[in-house]
N, C-alpha and C positions, 0 to 999 in steps of 0.2 A: 542862564550863565552863572556860575559861580564865582563868589567873592575871592579875590587873592590875599590869601592869609600873610603874604611877605608885604614888608613895607622897604623891600630892597630895591633899588633903583633898577628898572628895566634896561638901565644904559650898559649894565654889564653883561646882557645877552639870556635868551631863554634857556640855554642848556644850564650855564652858572646858576642862575635863579632857581632852576627846577632841581638841580642837584643839591645845592644849599638849603633849600627849604627840605628837601628828603633827609637830610642831615640834621635837620632840627633849627637851622640858622634863618629865623624870619624877622628879625629885629637887628638894628645897629649894635644895640648894646649887648649881645649876643656876641657878636664878632668881636669886642674889645675884650673878651674873656679867651680868645684862641690869637693864636699867633698866624702870620701869613701863611710860613712854611706848612702848619696844619691843614689850610685851606687850600693851598697849593696841591694837597696830595688828594683832593678830592676831584675824582675824574670830572671833566668840563670846565673846571676854575682854573684859568691859565692867568698868565701876567697880565695881560688888558684888564682881566674883571678885577685881579688885585689892587690893579693901578686905580682903577675907578672907586673901589670900595674905600682905598685908603684916602682919596679927597673926599668921599662921603663922610668919612668919621671924622677927618680934619675939619670939615666944615660944622659937624656937632662937637667939635672941641674934644676928640676921642682920638683912638688908634687901635690897632692890634696890640696883643699882648706879645712881649719880647720872647 
């Protein structure tokens, strides 16, 4: 079994996690440097994933870039 390189929650779904990882987003701090709109442009990253990631970032005292 391979180790999952992503700290992103599995709540966002397998496709969203896979695509974010493929685009180099594996840590919450990386997500705070991009806008939700930029992430939505990635195939497989839909409104539900953005909502969940928004919650996760807020829980860490952060958010998406504007």
